[in-house]
N, C-alpha and C positions, 0 to 999 in steps of 0.2 A: 638688494642694497640694505645694509644694516642701518637702522635708525640711529642717527648720531646727533647729539645736541651739544652746542657750544654756547656759553655765555660768560660774561665777566662784569666786574664792577671796578670802576676807576677809584683808586685810593687818594682822592684829593681832599677828603674830609672824613669826619667820623660818620660811620654808616647810621642811617636813620630808620625809623619805623617804615617809611616808604620803601627803602631798600629791602627790608625784611618781608613785608606783605607782598610787594610787587616782584621780588626776585628770589631772595634766599629761601623762603619757604617753598617757593615753586621749584627751586633746584632740588630740594630735599624730596619733594613729592615725585619727581620724574627720574631720580637717579637709578631706580631699579627697573625702569621701563625701557631704557636705551643705553647705548654707549654715550657717556656724558663727560665733558671736559668743562670744568668751571675754573676760571682764571681770575687772579687779581691782576688787572691790566695796568701795571705800574708805568709802562712806557707811555701810555696816554697821558699820564700826569705831567710829563715833561713838556707838554704843549704850551704851558703857561709858566710864569715865574713861580718858583717853589723853593722851599728850604729842604736840602737833601736829607738832613737828619729827621725832619718831620715826615718826609715821604717814607723813609725807612720804617718809622714807628707806625704810620698809618697803614702801610702795606702789611706789616706784621699783624696789626690789630685786625685788619680785614680778613686775613687768612685764618686767624684764630676764630673769628666770628663765623666764618664758613663752617668750621668744624663744630663750633658750639651750637650752631643751628641744626646740625644733624647730618651734614655731608659725611659719608663714609669713604675714606681713601682706599678701602679694600674693594669698593664697588665702582667708584667714579674717580676721575683724575682731578685732583686739586693742585693747581700749579700757580707759580708766579711767572707772569708773561716774560719778564726780562731774562729768565733762566733758559728760555728756549730760543736758540738762534734762528730757527725757521721763521719766526714772526717777522723779524726785520729783513731777512734775506728775501722772503716771498713778497714783502711789501715793496721792495725795489723792483722786482720783476713785474708786479702789477702796476706800479707807477709807470712802467714803460709801455703799458697798454691803456692807461687812463688818459683822458683828455682834460685840458685846462678848463674848458667850458663846463665840464661836469663838476669839477671841484669849485668853480666860481659860483655854481648854483646851490651849493650846500648851505642850508639855512643857518647852521650854527656858526659857520665862518662869517657869513654876512652879518650876524648879530654880534659876534664877539671879536672878530679880527679885522675885517675889511676897513681900511682907512684909519686903523688905530695905530698909534706910534708903538714901536717895539713888538709888533706882532711876530711871532715865531713862524718860520716856514713849516714846522711840524704841525701847527694848528691847521694849516691849509691842507696838508697831506694826510692828516691822521685818519680820515675816512678810508683811505687806501690801506693803512695799517690795520684798521678794523676789518676790512675785507680779507686781508691776509690772515688775521686771527681766525676767522670763520672758515675760510677755504682750506687752510692747511690741514684740517682734521677730517676732510671729507664730510663736513657738516651737512645734514639733511634738513635740520630744523633749528631755528633760532627764536627763543622766546624774548620778544622785545615789545616795548610800549610804542605809542604813536610818535614820540619824539625821536625814535631811532628808525622809523619806517623808511625815511629817505636814504639813510646809510645802508640799510639792507637792500634797497632797490639798486643802489650803486654796486653793491657786492654782486648781486645777481647779474647786472649788466656786464661787469668786468669778467665774471666767470663765463658768460655766454660768448663774449667777444674773444676772449682768450681761446676758448674751445674751437670757435669757428676759424680763427686765424692760425693757430698752431697745432690744433688737434685736441681730442677729448681728454683733458687732464682733470678738470674740476667738476665736482658735484655742484649743481645749482640749488642753493638752499631755499627752503620755504620759511615763511614767518608763522609762528604760533602766536595767537592773539592773547592779550592780557585777560585776566580773570577778575572776578570780584575781589576787591581789596588791593588791586594794583594801582588804583587811582587814589593817591594820598597827597593832599595839597597842604600848603603851609597853613598853620593854625592862625597866623596873623594876616595872611593874604591868601584866601582860598582860591584865588585865580592864578596862583603860581604853585609849581610843584614844591613839595617839601624837599629841600636840597641839602645834601651833605656838604656842599660847597659854601653854605651860609656860615657866618662867623660862629665860633664855638658856643657863644652865649646867646645865639639867636633864639628868641622866645617862641618862634613858630615851628621849629624843628625838634622833634622828639628823637634823641639819639638812642641807639640800642643799649648803650651803657649808662644812660641817665638813671639816677637813683629814683625809687618809686615816688618820693615826695616831689622831686623835680618834674616827673612825668605828670603827676596829678595837677601841679600848679600850672603847667603849660596847657593842659587840656581844659582845665576849668576857666582859664583866661582866654580861651579861643574866641575868635571873632565869630559872631553869629549874624543875624539879619533882622531888618525891621519886621515888626509884627510878632505874634506869639505862636502861630501855627507851626507845628513840626511836620514838614512834608519834604519829600525827596524831589527837589527841583533845582538842578544844577545852575540854570540860568537865573532864576529869581531868588533862590536861597542858596548861594554857593557855600556859605559858612556852615549851615545846617547839613547840606548835602555832604560836605566833607566829613563832618562828624559821623554821619550815618554810614558813609563809605568805610571809615576807619573801624567803627563798631562792627559792621557787617564782616569786614575782613578778619577781625579778631575772633568773632564767635562763629564764623562759618555760615552766616545768613546770606541767602541769594536774592530774596524778595525784598528789595529796599523799600518800596511803598508800604508793604505790610509791616516792616520793621518800624517805619516812621509812625504808622498808625497806633503803635503801642505807647507813644509819648504825647503828653499834653503840655510839657514845659521844656524849655531849653536847659534849665538847671538839671533836671533829671537825666536828660540825654547826655549832658556833659559828665555827670557823675558816673553813669553806667559805662560811658566810653573810656573814661579814665581807669575805672576798675578793670575793664577788659584789656586795655593796653598793658597795665601793670601785670595782669595774669599771664599774658602772652610773653612778656619780656622776662619774667622771673626765672623760668627754667633755663632760658638762653644765657642770662647773666650768671646763673649758678654754674653752668657748664664752662662758661668763659673763665670764671675765677679758678676753676679746677685746672684748666689747660694752661693758665698763666703760671701755675706752680710746676708745670712739666714742659719747659721750653724745648727740651730735647725731642719730645714727641712732635711738636709743630715743625721743628727743623727736619726731622726724619720724613714727615709727611710731604714737605715741599721738595725734598730731594727725590723721593719716590715719584712724586708728581712730575718733576722735571724729566726724569728718566723715561717714564711712560709717555710723556708728551713728545719727547724727542723721537721715540720709537714710532709714534703715530704720524709725525709730520715729515720725517726724513724721506719716505718714498714719494710723497706728494711734491716736495721741493725738488727732488731729483728728477721727477718726471717733467716738472715745469721748466727746469734748467735745460734738460735735453730737448724739449719741444721748441725752446727758443734758440737753440743752436749753441748752447754753452757746454 
């Protein structure tokens, strides 16, 4: 069985440093190691109120950042989710095998949708769409963080149930665990993830397209902790630990306590972290600016990605339809 990796990012806001260290850079690293499909999952953005024009801009921006980060469309599939009909068709087939109780237990729906006025049905069912995203490609491995672990478990459950009920159609995917640099928290609230869904002017989120002076200002104003000791302790010193995680992710350090031991002040740690973030973002921003001047290339890449994605997903959907009696 060929190693196949699928992952995607939802374009509900401007991508952040967390998206780069935890996902995009990882995509680039693995694209030569397996058959890879990296999608801008724009259908997932429809689960909440959104402005259509802004969604189109953010989807385009995310796709361009994929390429600017180093994804090579000659090596991997870079696609826009809504361009591939298999995602929605397979989602309905899987909804017909999913149980209400399973979706009721999804943590994100409990936190964001249950008992809230105006909650969309798509917010309730989107974990099944996510399962379809993964299963349509015969995915063997999904790089996800802890916040998506429950969704991957549902994906595995649906694949196993379908195979037992209708016959062996789906590969049951495994989870690949996060690496150093994947844990990037909000600079103003180190107990919350750095989120692309935060307001555009949020001081705790470093956007991939933030100017260097903006990046430095945000990092230098990051929340730290009582005391003066620089140590890696997520529980007692979440602010300092977050800065160390970011610095380690940017410079490739894996021994966080050893990294902490090099610093005797918060100010020096902040300065070095700011410098490291600016250095990481500089080549990405330069490439993004080049791609913006050549929109035809991005369009052609998405067309090619859609064609290749349709070729990959058509047999799986056909097999699922036949197995269910359609």
